[in-house]
Structure formats: C-alpha cells, structure tokens
N, C-alpha and C positions, 0 to 999 in steps of 0.2 A: 263429736264422738264421746266426750266425757259425759254428756247428758244421757246418751244411750246406755253407756255403761252403768251410770247411777240408777237409771230406770230399771234395768234388768237385774241388778245386783240383789234386791230383796227377793225376787222370784227365784234366782239361782240358789240363794241361801235357804229358801223354803224347800226346794226340791233336794238340795244337797247341803244339809246343815253343817255349818262351820263350827265344830265343837272342840272343846278342850280334850286333849288326849289323856289327861289325868283324871278329870272328874266327870266329863261328858256334858258340862254346861256350855251354852252357846258363847262363843268368843265375841268380845267387843271389837269394834272396828280397829282399835289400836293394839289388839292382841293377836298373837300368831302361835299356833301349835299348842301352847300351854297357857292357861289363863293366869292372870296376875295373882289370884288367890292361891292356886297350887304352887306357884313359884315362891310366893311369900312365906307359905307355911310348910315348905319342904323340911323334913326332919333332919337338919344338918348335923353332922358329927363334930365338926370343928377339930378333927384329929390333927390337922396340920398345925394347930396351936398347942398341942399336948405332947410333951416329951414322954417317950415310952408308952404311947397310947395303946389301947386294947388290940388294934390291928397289927401294930408293930410287935407286940408280945406274941400274938398268934403266929405271925410269920417267922419270927426269930427262933421259934422252937425247932424248925426243921431246915431252915435255909439262911444264908448269910445276906441279909438285906441291909441297906443303909437307912431307908425311911419308908413309911407306909401311911397312906391316908385314904379316906373315902369321903365322897361328897355328902351322902346322907345315909340314914338308917333305912333298911328294907323293912317296911311294915306290910305284912300280909293283908291284902285287901285294900291297901292304901293307894294313894295316887302314884307313888313310885313304882309299885308293882304293875299298875295299868300302863304306865309310861314305858317300862322295860319290856312288857309284853308287846306293846305296839311297835316298839323299835325292833325287837327280835323276831317276832312272828308275823307282823303285818307290814314289814319292810318300810316303816316310817322313819327313814334315816334322818329326817329333819329333827326328830326328838333327840337323837344322839348328838347331832351338831349343836343344837341349842344348849342342852345340858352340859356338853363338853366345854362350850365357850364360857358358860357361867361358872363351871368348876375351875377352869383356867383363870378366869378373872378373880375368883376368890383367893387363888393361891399365887397371884403374880408377884406379891411382895414377900413371899416366904423365902427365907434365906437359902435353905438347901436346894430350892428349885433353881436358883441362879447357877448352880453347879451342874445341872443336867445338860448333857450333850445331845441327847436324842430321845424322842418319844416313840414308843413301839407298842402297837396293839397286840394282844394275844392272837396268834394266827389260827385260822381254821384249817381243817384238812381239805384237800381238793374236792373230796366227795361232798362234804358238808357245805363248802362254799358254792359248789355247783347247785346243790339242792336249795339253798337259802337265797342265793343270788348276790349276797354281800356279807361282809363281816361287820356285825353290830359294834364291835369294839373299835374297828377302824373309823366308824362315824364319830364316836366319842373322841378318839384321838385327833381327828381332823379339827374338831371344835376346840380342843385344848391347845393344839399346836398353833392355831390361829390366834387364840387369846394370849398365849405365852410367847409368841413369836419365836418358836423353837422348831427345828426340823424334825420330821418324822420318817420312819422307815417301815416298809412292809415286806421286804425281800430278804434281809440278812438272816432271819430265823424263820424256819418253816415247820409245819406240823406234818410229821411223817406217818402218823397213826390215826386212823379214823375211829377215835374212841367212842364207846357207848355213852349215852347220856349219864351225867353224874347225879341226876335227880334220884332221890330215894336210896342212894348208896351210902354206906357207912364211911367214916373217914378212912379206914384201912382199905376198903374197896375202892375208894376214889384215888388213893395214892397208887394202888396196884394198877388201876385202870390207866393211869398217866405215865407208867414206866416206859421210857424210851419213846415218848410221844413227840419230842421236838428235836430239831437238828439245826445247827448253825451252818447255813449255806455259804456265807461270806464272812469268815472269821476276821479277815483283815479290816473289814469295814467297821467292826465294833470293838476292835482291840483298843484298850486304854480309854474306853468311853464309859461315862456314867449314864445308864439307860433308865428311863422311866417307863416301866411296863404297865400297860393299861388294859383293864377289863371292865365288863359291865357290872358284875356283882361278885362279891367274895362270900363264900359260905365256910367251907373248911380250909380253903386256900390251896388245895392239892394241885389244881391246874397252874396257878401262878407259881407255886413252889417248883414244879417240874420244869417250867419254862425258865425261871430264874436260875435254877441249878445248871441247866444246859448253857445258858449265857455265861455264867460265872466260870465255866471251864476255859474260857478264852482269857489269856493273860491280860491283866490290867483292867478288866471290866468290873464295874460296880452296878448294882441294881437297886432301884427304889420302885415302889409300887403305888398305883392309884386306881381306885375303882369308883364307879358312880354310886354304888350302894354297898352297904355292909350289913350282912344278915347275921343276926345273933343266933348262935346255935342253941 
C-alpha cells in the first residue's frame, strides 16, 4: 500500500500543487501549510517582551486593558497578508491553527499569561458566521489554547449586530459602527475571570475595544488582548 501511495504522490502533487499559503512556493515533504522560510522570516513584534508596547498604548487610550500583544506586523503584500486572506476568505482554517499554536508557544513563558483564566475569540454575527461558515478568530484561538493548555469559550459573549465591514472606515466611523455590537450572554461564566480576547488583526482597535468594554461591565472581569497581526496606521 505504501509503495502505491509513494508512486502516485508525485502525480497528485503535479495535478494539485502542495504550495505554501504565504509565498506560493512548493512545500517540501516535511512542511505543512506554511513553508519554513515564511515561518522563519515572519515579522514578529515581540510586544510580549515590551512594557507599555505600541499596541498597549493604542488600546489603553479608550478601554481598560491589562496587556496587549500581537504575533507579527501586518505587511501589505507580504506573507502575513496572504496567510490572513487564505484563512479568512478561502476557509483555510489550518492556517489559523498553525499560527495560533506558534503564537501560543512563543508566549507560554510570559508571566502575565499565567494569570489568564479563559481564551475567547472575537465573535461573529449569526449572519456573517452563516455566510463565511466559520470564525477565523476561533481557529487562531484553538491553536493558542492548545499550545498554552488554557480553556477557551465561544458562547459567553455574542455579537448582536451584523456590522458593516470596517475596511476603509475612519477610526470614528469604526467606533460608531461597533456601538452596542456585543452582549454577554452568560455573565456568571466570566465573572471574576481574566480573559484573553483574540482576533486576527488589529488596525484601529475599535472592534476589540467594543468587545472588551462589554466584558468589563461584568464585575471582577479583566481583559488582555492578542492578535495575529498588528497593522500600523
């Protein structure tokens, strides 16, 4: 059986090229989803090592967060943009899982991470979830939860408003767009918990701020934030 599989594998790869989702080059036999080069040269922020890093400064302007970090910088036209596009619009959930695990592994020794009680992806509205078929932030969170050995939740906070796309909106428009967009469905489940809120990319931070503010209305809650990518405005 193994001989047959090895015989047909080159033919299969010729008809259906097994390529990197970041740069498009053919993957080696020991590579999966993303090539070693793309993973090695990911433009990491290392924000988790920096006190009062740029992302924390950005978020602290409008909401009360404990910590904030991002895995890498968002470079337009770079591998991370291709990866996020593949995850979000081509339903390649394996990208989110792989990068989420690597992100989690990078932060497993970070002191403030030890205090996190629960990982939570930014929820999608029912309409958007039905149209897309999955929540890309949930894929990332699954990978991080696996690496950090932390529980995750996707039910305590829901999105009640099917907001228009944030793309091409000003910061003020994004904030207005997110007003009353979230609801805590099970407040007793998150009471007195430190929650790590996770999303794919942060630009202005309006979506994360709105969700964090909703969570922080529950007594005893604290919120930290992590995203795969950080876009410089």
